[in-house]
GUBA-315382 format. One record per residue (C-alpha): x, y, z; residue in one letter; residue number from 1. Coordinates in Angstrom, 1 decimal. Layout:
BEGIN
<x->X, y->Y, z->Z, aa->a, i->NUM>;
...
END
This chain:
BEGIN
<x->0.0, y->0.0, z->0.0, aa->m, i->1>;
<x->1.2, y->3.5, z->-0.9, aa->t, i->2>;
<x->2.1, y->5.7, z->2.1, aa->a, i->3>;
<x->-0.5, y->8.4, z->2.6, aa->a, i->4>;
<x->2.0, y->11.3, z->2.9, aa->a, i->5>;
<x->5.6, y->12.0, z->3.3, aa->i, i->6>;
<x->7.7, y->14.6, z->5.0, aa->r, i->7>;
<x->10.3, y->16.0, z->2.6, aa->l, i->8>;
<x->12.6, y->17.5, z->5.3, aa->s, i->9>;
<x->12.9, y->16.9, z->9.0, aa->p, i->10>;
<x->12.2, y->20.6, z->9.6, aa->s, i->11>;
<x->9.0, y->20.7, z->7.6, aa->d, i->12>;
<x->5.6, y->21.4, z->9.3, aa->n, i->13>;
<x->3.7, y->20.1, z->6.3, aa->v, i->14>;
<x->3.7, y->16.8, z->4.5, aa->v, i->15>;
<x->2.9, y->16.0, z->0.9, aa->v, i->16>;
<x->0.1, y->13.5, z->0.0, aa->c, i->17>;
<x->1.4, y->10.5, z->-1.9, aa->c, i->18>;
<x->-2.2, y->9.7, z->-2.9, aa->r, i->19>;
<x->-5.6, y->11.2, z->-2.4, aa->t, i->20>;
<x->-6.6, y->11.0, z->1.2, aa->v, i->21>;
<x->-10.2, y->10.8, z->2.4, aa->e, i->22>;
<x->-12.1, y->12.2, z->5.3, aa->p, i->23>;
<x->-11.8, y->10.0, z->8.4, aa->g, i->24>;
<x->-8.4, y->8.5, z->7.5, aa->e, i->25>;
<x->-5.9, y->8.4, z->10.3, aa->r, i->26>;
<x->-2.2, y->7.7, z->9.9, aa->f, i->27>;
<x->1.2, y->8.8, z->11.3, aa->e, i->28>;
<x->4.0, y->10.6, z->9.6, aa->v, i->29>;
<x->7.3, y->10.6, z->11.5, aa->d, i->30>;
<x->5.5, y->9.8, z->14.7, aa->g, i->31>;
<x->2.9, y->12.6, z->14.3, aa->h, i->32>;
<x->-0.7, y->11.3, z->14.3, aa->p, i->33>;
<x->-2.8, y->12.9, z->11.5, aa->l, i->34>;
<x->-6.6, y->12.8, z->11.1, aa->a, i->35>;
<x->-7.9, y->13.8, z->7.7, aa->v, i->36>;
<x->-11.1, y->16.0, z->7.8, aa->a, i->37>;
<x->-11.6, y->16.5, z->4.0, aa->e, i->38>;
<x->-10.6, y->15.0, z->0.7, aa->r, i->39>;
<x->-7.1, y->16.1, z->-0.2, aa->v, i->40>;
<x->-5.6, y->15.3, z->-3.6, aa->a, i->41>;
<x->-2.3, y->13.7, z->-4.5, aa->l, i->42>;
<x->0.6, y->16.2, z->-4.3, aa->g, i->43>;
<x->-1.3, y->18.6, z->-1.9, aa->h, i->44>;
<x->-0.1, y->19.5, z->1.6, aa->k, i->45>;
<x->-1.4, y->18.5, z->5.0, aa->l, i->46>;
<x->-0.4, y->20.2, z->8.2, aa->a, i->47>;
<x->1.9, y->18.0, z->10.2, aa->l, i->48>;
<x->1.2, y->20.0, z->13.4, aa->l, i->49>;
<x->-1.5, y->22.5, z->14.2, aa->p, i->50>;
<x->-0.7, y->25.7, z->12.4, aa->l, i->51>;
<x->-2.0, y->29.2, z->13.4, aa->a, i->52>;
<x->-2.6, y->32.2, z->11.2, aa->a, i->53>;
<x->0.7, y->33.9, z->10.6, aa->g, i->54>;
<x->2.8, y->30.7, z->11.0, aa->d, i->55>;
<x->5.4, y->30.1, z->8.3, aa->k, i->56>;
<x->4.8, y->27.0, z->6.2, aa->v, i->57>;
<x->8.0, y->25.0, z->5.9, aa->l, i->58>;
<x->8.4, y->22.6, z->2.9, aa->k, i->59>;
<x->11.8, y->21.2, z->1.6, aa->y, i->60>;
<x->13.2, y->22.7, z->4.8, aa->g, i->61>;
<x->12.4, y->26.2, z->3.6, aa->m, i->62>;
<x->9.6, y->28.7, z->4.2, aa->p, i->63>;
<x->7.2, y->28.7, z->1.3, aa->i, i->64>;
<x->4.5, y->30.9, z->2.7, aa->g, i->65>;
<x->2.4, y->32.0, z->5.7, aa->s, i->66>;
<x->-0.8, y->30.7, z->7.1, aa->m, i->67>;
<x->-3.8, y->33.1, z->6.7, aa->t, i->68>;
<x->-6.1, y->30.9, z->8.8, aa->a, i->69>;
<x->-5.5, y->28.2, z->11.5, aa->p, i->70>;
<x->-5.5, y->24.5, z->10.5, aa->v, i->71>;
<x->-5.3, y->21.4, z->12.6, aa->p, i->72>;
<x->-2.8, y->18.6, z->12.2, aa->a, i->73>;
<x->-4.0, y->16.6, z->9.2, aa->g, i->74>;
<x->-5.8, y->19.7, z->7.7, aa->g, i->75>;
<x->-5.4, y->20.7, z->4.1, aa->w, i->76>;
<x->-2.9, y->23.5, z->3.5, aa->v, i->77>;
<x->-3.4, y->25.4, z->0.2, aa->h, i->78>;
<x->-4.2, y->28.8, z->-1.2, aa->m, i->79>;
<x->-7.5, y->29.0, z->0.8, aa->h, i->80>;
<x->-5.6, y->29.2, z->4.1, aa->n, i->81>;
<x->-2.0, y->30.2, z->3.2, aa->m, i->82>;
<x->-0.3, y->32.8, z->1.0, aa->k, i->83>;
<x->3.0, y->32.7, z->-0.8, aa->s, i->84>;
<x->5.5, y->35.1, z->0.8, aa->d, i->85>;
<x->7.2, y->35.3, z->-2.6, aa->y, i->86>;
<x->4.6, y->35.5, z->-5.4, aa->m, i->87>;
<x->1.2, y->37.3, z->-4.9, aa->p, i->88>;
<x->-1.8, y->35.1, z->-5.8, aa->a, i->89>;
<x->-3.0, y->37.6, z->-8.4, aa->h, i->90>;
<x->0.2, y->37.1, z->-10.4, aa->l, i->91>;
<x->-0.4, y->33.4, z->-10.5, aa->r, i->92>;
<x->-4.0, y->34.0, z->-11.7, aa->d, i->93>;
<x->-2.8, y->36.4, z->-14.4, aa->a, i->94>;
<x->-0.4, y->33.7, z->-15.6, aa->a, i->95>;
<x->-3.2, y->31.1, z->-15.7, aa->g, i->96>;
<x->-2.0, y->29.2, z->-12.7, aa->d, i->97>;
<x->-5.1, y->28.5, z->-10.6, aa->h, i->98>;
<x->-3.7, y->25.7, z->-8.4, aa->s, i->99>;
END
């Protein structure tokens, strides 16, 4: 069976889904228990730990953005609750990137 998610760097506070995960799934990543509340697609991020608004999102051991809303461990982390600290969302939309 494919692992549900992986942590790319020991300092990351998010994990990347290795497959689509479904509401109600429970699993551990690096000893951190995660409970999935909503369907999250392959390649998307889940919070490894509870994240508060303003927290930096760490992926690949580097900050990739900041949370705009709180999310529990196992919660989906994406553009609805985080923002890039490097590229404003309106620039991605203008370029046709709506992910």
